[in-house]
C-alpha positions in Angstrom: 81.9 212.0 42.2 80.3 208.3 43.0 82.1 206.1 45.6 83.4 203.0 44.8 79.9 201.0 46.4 77.8 203.4 43.7 80.1 202.6 40.7 79.5 198.9 41.5 76.1 198.7 42.3 73.9 197.9 39.4 71.4 200.2 37.9 67.7 199.5 38.0 67.2 198.2 34.6 69.5 194.9 35.3 68.6 194.9 39.4 70.0 191.9 40.6 70.9 190.1 37.4 72.9 192.8 37.0 75.4 192.3 39.9 77.1 188.8 38.7 79.2 190.3 35.9 79.8 193.2 37.8 81.3 191.1 41.0 83.0 188.7 38.2 84.5 192.1 36.0 86.1 193.2 39.9 87.3 189.9 40.8 89.3 189.4 38.0 90.5 192.7 37.8 91.9 192.1 41.8 93.7 189.1 40.6 95.0 190.4 37.3 95.9 193.6 38.4 99.6 192.4 40.4 102.2 193.4 38.7 104.7 191.5 40.7 102.9 187.9 40.3 102.8 189.0 36.2 106.8 189.6 36.8 107.2 186.3 38.4 104.9 184.5 35.7 107.0 185.9 32.6 110.6 185.7 33.8 110.8 183.7 37.0 108.8 180.7 35.5 111.4 179.8 32.8 114.5 180.9 34.1 113.4 178.5 37.1 113.2 176.0 34.5 116.5 176.6 32.9 117.9 176.5 36.5 116.6 173.1 37.8 116.9 171.7 33.8 120.4 172.4 34.6 121.1 170.9 38.1 118.9 167.7 37.1 120.2 167.3 33.5 119.7 163.4 32.2 120.5 161.8 35.9 118.0 158.8 35.9 115.4 158.1 38.3 113.2 156.2 39.9 110.0 157.3 40.6 106.6 155.1 42.0 103.7 155.2 40.7 101.2 154.2 43.7 98.0 153.7 41.7 99.4 150.8 40.2 102.8 149.9 42.5 105.0 150.0 39.3 108.8 152.2 39.4 109.2 154.4 36.9 112.8 154.5 35.5 112.3 158.1 33.8 114.8 161.6 32.7 115.6 162.8 36.2 115.6 166.4 34.2 112.1 166.0 32.8 110.7 164.7 36.0 112.7 167.6 37.7 110.5 169.9 35.2 107.1 168.8 36.2 108.1 169.4 40.0 109.6 173.0 38.7 106.4 173.4 37.0 104.4 172.4 40.1 106.2 174.7 42.4 106.0 177.7 40.4 102.6 177.6 40.0 101.3 176.5 43.5 103.4 180.1 44.2 102.4 182.2 42.3 98.4 181.1 41.9 98.5 181.2 45.8 99.9 184.8 45.8 98.0 186.1 43.1 94.8 184.9 44.7 95.6 185.6 48.4 96.6 189.4 47.6 93.6 190.0 45.7 91.0 188.1 48.3 93.1 190.0 51.0 93.1 193.5 49.4 89.5 193.6 48.3 87.8 191.8 51.7 86.6 195.5 53.2 85.3 196.3 49.7 83.3 193.1 49.6 81.6 194.1 53.1 80.6 197.4 51.9 79.1 195.4 48.7 77.0 193.5 50.9 76.3 196.7 52.8 75.3 198.2 49.7 72.9 195.2 48.6 74.9 192.8 46.9 74.0 189.1 48.2 76.8 187.4 49.4 76.0 184.7 46.9 76.9 186.5 44.1 80.1 187.8 45.5 81.3 184.1 46.1 80.1 182.8 42.6 82.5 185.6 41.4 85.3 184.9 43.8 85.4 181.2 42.5 85.0 182.0 38.8 87.7 184.1 38.9 89.7 182.3 41.4 89.2 179.3 38.3 89.7 181.5 35.4 93.4 182.9 37.3 94.5 179.7 37.9 93.9 178.1 34.4 95.7 180.8 32.6 98.8 180.6 34.9 99.0 176.9 34.5 98.8 177.5 30.6 101.5 179.9 30.5 103.4 177.4 32.9 102.9 174.4 30.5 103.4 175.8 27.9 106.8 177.2 29.2 108.2 173.5 29.6 107.8 172.8 25.6 111.3 175.1 25.5 113.3 172.7 27.6 111.3 169.2 27.0 108.7 168.2 24.1 106.7 165.0 24.9 103.9 163.5 23.2 100.7 165.4 22.9 99.2 163.2 25.3 101.9 163.6 27.8 102.1 167.6 27.6 97.8 168.1 28.1 99.1 165.3 31.4 100.9 168.4 32.6 98.9 170.9 32.0 95.9 169.0 33.7 98.7 168.6 36.8 99.3 171.9 36.5 95.4 173.7 36.4 94.4 171.3 39.2 97.3 172.1 41.6 96.8 175.6 40.3 93.3 175.2 41.9 94.3 173.9 45.1 96.4 177.1 46.0 94.3 179.4 44.5 91.8 177.9 46.5 94.5 178.1 49.8 95.1 181.6 48.8 91.9 182.3 48.8 91.7 180.7 52.3 94.7 182.7 53.5 93.0 185.7 52.4 90.0 185.5 54.8 92.0 184.3 57.5 94.8 185.5 58.7 95.6 189.0 60.0 98.9 190.3 57.5 100.0 189.9 54.2 103.6 188.4 56.0 101.7 185.4 57.4 100.1 184.6 54.4 103.5 185.1 51.9 105.2 182.8 53.8 102.8 180.2 54.4 102.0 180.0 50.5 105.9 180.0 49.8 106.9 177.9 51.8 103.9 175.1 51.8 104.2 175.3 48.2 108.3 174.7 48.2 107.7 171.8 50.5 104.9 170.4 49.4 106.2 170.1 45.2 109.9 169.2 46.4 109.0 166.7 48.4 107.7 164.9 45.0 110.9 164.6 43.6 113.7 161.4 44.1 116.3 163.8 42.8 118.0 164.0 46.2 115.3 163.6 48.5 115.1 160.7 50.5 111.2 161.0 51.3 110.6 160.7 47.7 108.2 157.4 46.6 107.4 157.3 50.4 103.5 156.9 51.5 103.8 160.2 53.5 103.7 161.5 50.3 100.1 160.8 49.6 98.8 163.7 52.5 100.1 166.4 50.4 97.6 168.5 47.7 100.7 168.1 45.0 100.4 164.2 44.8 97.6 163.6 42.8 98.9 166.1 40.2 102.1 164.9 40.2 100.9 161.0 40.0 98.9 161.8 37.3 101.3 164.2 35.2 103.9 161.3 36.2 101.7 158.4 35.0 100.6 159.9 31.5 103.8 161.4 30.6 106.1 158.4 31.6 104.1 155.4 31.2 101.2 156.6 29.4 98.9 155.5 31.8 96.1 157.9 33.0 95.4 158.1 36.8 92.1 160.1 37.0 91.8 158.9 40.8 95.1 161.1 41.5 93.6 164.2 39.3 90.9 163.8 41.3 92.4 164.0 44.5 94.0 166.8 43.7 90.8 168.3 42.8 89.7 167.4 46.4 92.2 169.3 48.0 91.3 172.8 45.7 87.2 172.0 46.6 88.3 172.0 50.4 90.5 174.9 50.5 87.7 176.6 48.8 85.1 175.6 50.3 86.2 176.7 53.8 87.9 179.9 52.2 84.2 180.8 51.2 82.3 180.5 54.4 84.4 182.0 56.2 84.5 184.7 53.4 80.6 184.6 54.2 81.1 185.2 57.5 83.5 187.9 57.6 81.3 189.8 54.4 77.3 189.2 56.5 75.9 192.3 57.1 75.4 192.9 60.8 73.1 195.7 60.8 70.6 193.4 59.7 
């Protein structure tokens, strides 16, 4: 019977070129086999939308676009759906990636010992995180349509915002997966971080909303982009890029630590 390392080792016909597809397959498999995350995605997202939409109703809210200084008068229910979607995406994407990276770290280390290049594993991890985060964001954005039918351009802005924040918290999950020692610590940081981050962006019952301090939170840029395009036909690409900067920052730090923790110390 072959070991997992032998099963993952590319044959002589493919050599080093066969490493990346195999590593990518293992990374995607690890991130998509989490049944609890799948149930959260399928069931929790629409239920959370339903609860938040019922609580917000059609109450009018004032939302500030920092790029233009304009204060928008928006439907509180629609704005709350955006923040509820961001909240779902942060928790599920972060949870999926953290759990997968945490569980596979020892196996990745053995793959390096068996001859896999670290750069190959890093590339596979990065692409897998991007693919899984995009899938989570797409489902969450599609679920919005059962409660709110924005214009096509506004919906794509919401999708873009969800995708960027999913990448950011996927990067955070990767960082925590190679950094913290126990599962409980990572789950707590992802859940509480995502709740606080996205909740503070909504002026509904939040005295800190529309304050400059919000600019230091990862969901600030995606929220501004979604609200600007969704309610004012203003595409704030710089703010979407701000969310991508958070995603890149989390991912780079996490991958550097991953490279350090999987290096072959016998050489």
